N, C-alpha and C positions, 0 to 999 in steps of 0.2 A: 380596307378592312383590317389588314394586318397591323397598320399603324394605329388604328383605333383600339384594337385589342391590347397593343403594347401600352397605350396610355392608361387603359383600364387596370392592367396588372401593375404598372408603375405607381398607381395611386394607392395600392395596398400597403398601408403603413401600420396596421394594427391587426390583432387577432380577430376582432370583430369584422373588420373590412375583409380580411382574408376569408373568413367564414361565409360572408355574404357573397363574395366572388365565387367561392367553391360551390355553394348551393346554386348560384345563378348558372354556372356552367353545367352542373348536373341536371338542373331543370331544363335548360336549353337543349342539352343533348337528348334527354329522354323524351322530350315533348316537341322537338323541332318539327317533325313532319306534321303532327296534329295542328300545331299553331300555324305553320306555314300554309296548310290547306285552308284553315279557317280564315286567316287574314286575306288570302287571295280571293276567297269566296265572297268577301265583303267589298271587293273592288279595289283593294290596296295594291299598288304596283308591286310586282315580285321583287324589284330591287330594294324596296323599302321594308319588305317582310322581315329580314333579319334584324333590322333596327327595332321594329315593334316587338319582335320575340324577346330580344335582350332587355328592352324596357320592362315588359311584363314579367319576365322571369326575375329580373333584378328587384322589381318592386315586391314580388312575392317572397323572394329571398330575404329582403329587409324585414317584412312582416314576420316571417318565421324566426329570424335571428332575434328580433326585438322580443317576441313572445318567449323564446328560450332564455334570453338574458333576464327577462322579468321574473320568470318562474325560478330561474337559477338564483337570483338575489333573494327571493323569499325562502327558498330551500336552505341556502347557505345561512341566512339569518336565523331560521328555525333551528338548524343544527348547532349553530354557535350558541344560541340562547339555551338550548337543551344541554349542551356540553357544560356551559357555565353553571346552570342550575345543578347539574349532577355533581360538578366539582365542588360547588358551594355546600351541597348536601353532605358529600363525603367529608369535606373539611369540618363541617359542623359536628358530624358524627364522631370524627377523630378527636375533636376538641372535647366533646362530651365524655367520650371514653377516657381521655386523659384526665379530665377534671374528676371523673368518678374514681379513677384509680388513685389519684392524689388524695381524694376525700376518704376512701377506704383505708389507705395507709395511715392517715391521721387518726381515723376512728379506731383502728387496731391498736394504736399506741395509747389513745386516750381512754378507751373503755375499761381496761384493767385497773386504771387509777381513779375511776369514778368512786364516789361514796358508796359504801356497801349496799345501802337501800336502793340506790339507783341501778346498780348492777342486778339486784334482786328483781326489780321491776322489769328490766330488759329480759331477764331469764324467764320470768313469768309470761311475758308476751312472746317469747321464743317458743314456749311450750303450748300456749293457747292462742287462738286466732285473735280473740278480743278479750279485754279485761276491763272491768269497771273501776274507775278511780275518781277521787275528787279532783276537779280541774286545778285548784290552787292548793293542793295539800302540801304538807311539809316534807314529804318523802322524796321530792325531787322531780315530780312530774313536770313542773314548769321548766326546769332546766333541761330536761330531756326533749321537751318540745322546742326550746330555743336552739338546741343542738341539731334539730331535724332528725332525731333518732326515732321519735314516735309521732303519731298524729291522732287528732280527734276523729272518731268515726260518726258518732251521733250523741245527742244529749239524752240522758236517761231521765233525769229529774232536775230540780233546781240546782243541785250541787254536783251531780255525778255525770260523767261521760264514759262512753265506751272508747277505749284507746286500742290502737294497733301499731305494730312495729313496721317501719319501712323495709321493703325487701332487701335493700342494700345493707341495712343495719342487721337484719336477720342473718345474712351471710356472715357478717363480721362476728356477731355473737355466737353463731353456730361454730365457726372456726375456733373461736376463743374457748368455748366449752369443750370441744373435742380435744383441744390441746391440753386443757386443764385435766380433763378426764384421763387422757393418756399418761400424763405425768403422775397423777394419783395412783393409777393402776401399777405403773412401773415401780414407784416408790413402795407401794404396798407389798409387791412381790419381793423387792429387795430387802425389806425389813420384816419379812414373814417370821413369826415366832413359833415356838413349839405349841403354845396355847392356841395360836391361830390355826395351825395345822390340825390340832386336836378338834377344834370346833368345826373345821371344814370336813371332818370325817362324816358329818351329818349328810353331806351330799356325795362324797367320794368313796365311802365304804359301802360294800354290798348290803350290809345291815346297819341301821342307825345305832350307834353305840350308847347313846344316852338320851334322856328326855322323852322317851316313849315307854310304854309298859314293858315290863320284863327286861329292863336295862339298868345300868348303873345311874346314880344321881350325877347330873352334870355339876362339876366343880365351879366355884365362884370365879376363879381366874379364867377358866375356859369361857364362861358366860360373859365376862368382861371383855374378852377378845371379840366375842360375837357382837356385843353392843358397839364396840369400836367399828366393826365392819358395817353395822347398820348405819352408824353416823357417817361413814365415808361413802356409803352407797354401794358397797360391795355386795351387801345383802339387803333385800327388802323385807319388811315385816308388817304384820297387822294382827290385831287380836281377833279371836274367833270365839263366840259363845256357843256352847253345845246346846242342842235342843233341850227343852225343859224335861222331856221324858228321860233324857240321859243324864240329868243332873245339871248343876250350875257351875261346874268346873270351867275355868277359863283356859283356853288353849291359845297358842300363838302360831301363826303361819309364817314360815321363813322361806324366802326364795333367793337362790343364788343368781345374781345378775349375769346375763349371757356374756357380756364383754369381759367381766371379771373371770368367769369360767375359762374363756378363751385365753386370757393373759396368763392365768395360772398354768395352763397346759403349755403355752408357748415358752414362758420364762422359767418355770419351776418344775417342769416335767410331770405335772399331774396327768393322770389318765383321764379317760372319759368319765364324767360324773354319772352316778347311778340314778340320780334324781335332780330335778331343778327346784323342787319345792318339798318342804317337810313340815309336818304339824307336830309341835312339841307340847307336852303337858307341863304347865308351869309348876305343878306340885313336884315334879321330878328334877327341878333345878334348885340347887342349894343356895339360894339367895332370896332375900325379901324383895319381891318384884316391885310392888307399888307402882310408881311411875317411872321406874328405871329404864324400861324398854320404851324407846321412842325414836321417831325419825328426827334427826337433829334439826333444831330450829335456829341454829346460829347461821350467820351470813356465810361463813366459810363452807358450811354444809350445803347451803343453797348453791354456792358457786360450783360445787362439784357434782350437782345433779344434772343429768343430761337425758335426752330422749333415748339414748342407746340402751338405757335400762329402765 
């Protein structure tokens, strides 16, 4: 018996064989009495019972180990495939992020040097979700499509489409506009003139000093400063018609843009403004108004317009 066991153990040359032997021993020890009584009850001589027990437990151990190895292979393969897919997905995401970062860097460099009309289109699409344009107009729509800055949303008619700006381009344009706006406000504060300060009293003096009833006439140079502020987007303006019962005098509404207000306080020490909006009577401004008051229609003015105001 001892010699036979020694032969069994000497045949253990692999982990699998060792595992079979271990399970065989465990099964034999835990079920020896049950197997022994069963085999003897079937008429098998008691001297042969140990051999039958080892054969049965060894066979059962083989089945258990084979099942374990089978499922182990499937689990290992599944884990490996999952790991590879996850690694590939992470790699693809990293490549996409890198490509997007490179593209944004190129776009940041390119957009400020685009033709003025193309910059105006991008800014229009920055302000509004959708804008209607001719598909092949001369304003640069085709070029912006080729650059993958904008895309067609839907056809409106035979000639016109609705266009939208790609989110990535929106971020670049937004950053560009904010930078331009910041530079404009800083330059405006640095170059602030006496006439500028005089005009800004409309918002920063407790009582409006001119342009309203019972005040002085606004001087031409002061109004010119105000026009320049309107052009730069420091101040917003629009005309207002009084109701017919009050007469036909035309008034103008002026509003100090919030970010300009904040920058004047930050860089020039202005106090809190008494008002953000004021209504002036054009008859109390000593210039021939005509069409002189306007929101600038030049491309430079468009570049400096932002959602912040």
